C-alpha positions, 0 to 999 in steps of 0.5 A: 781884031788884032790883040796885044799881050801886055806884060807889066812889072808892078805899079810905079816907076821906081819899083814897077811899071811906069804908069804913064807908059803902061796906060798910054800903051793900052790907050794907043792899042784901043785907039788904033782898033786893037785889043789887049790882055794884060799879064804879070809874073806872080812874084814878089817885087825886088823892093817897095819904094816911097814915090814921094821920098824915093826911099825904100820901104819895109814892106813886101808887094807882089808884082801881079797884085800891084800890076792889077791896079793898072789893069783894073783887076783884069789881069792874068798870071804870066805863066799862062801866056800863050803866044798863039792867042796874040798878034803882038807882045809889048812891054812898057818900061819903068824900073820894074822891068830892070828890078822885077822882070830882070836883075838888070838894075843891079847886074847890068849885062850879066843880069838874069831874066825872070823865067816866065818873062824869058819864056814869053819873049822866046815863044813870041819871037819863035812864033814870029809875032811883033815884040815891042818894048818901051823905055828900059824894057829893050834891055830884056830883048837884048839879053834874051834875043841877042843879035837885035837892034833896039833903042833906049834913047841916048843914055851912053851907059845903058847903050853900052850894056846893050852892046855888051849883050850882043845887040845893036843900039840905035840912038833915038829922040822923042817919039822915034821907033827903032825897028828891027825888021828881021826880028820884028822887034820895035823899041822906043825910048819914052822916059829914058829921055827927059820926056813929058806925058805928051811925048810919052803918048806920041811914043806909045802911039807910034810904036803901036801903029808900027807893030800893027803893020806887022801883026 
């Protein structure tokens, strides 16, 4: 059975992992006959957002602890990730990818990527296993791998940031998967487009199926 490593960035679209994307990714992996293990960095979130009002809250939360909500408690510290145990690596989106896993939300192309996240991506790329990214997460691949082809949908500002980081951006629609065959990089736009949950399910299904062909 093929096995995916899934990296989460918290729990909630505005300050962590996008829950629909994360959950439907896990569903697509199992539905297509593969298994997964979930990881997150053991760090504090950049901030905590009230998902009703959109306002920042005066409290601190931990990315690993919050991600465990989606993982139902079965989760590992990203520092223990070993690409030799997996056939693929995938990163759902959500603002946590741009606020917790990196500083892209604040620094754009000049952003820094969390050390454990960067190590996981670099080691997976060197090992030649497929790497997938949803929504805003492809910016991490653009920053770390550089000369790759990715998609974040159609947002012109983010697409330009991707190009500034040395990557090629491909414009896509709902459910489309951009595949960089040379680098085994797979990306799909999900909620970077004005999507509903059914379209998110289509995107996660398509990217997982595409990755399994290369795993």
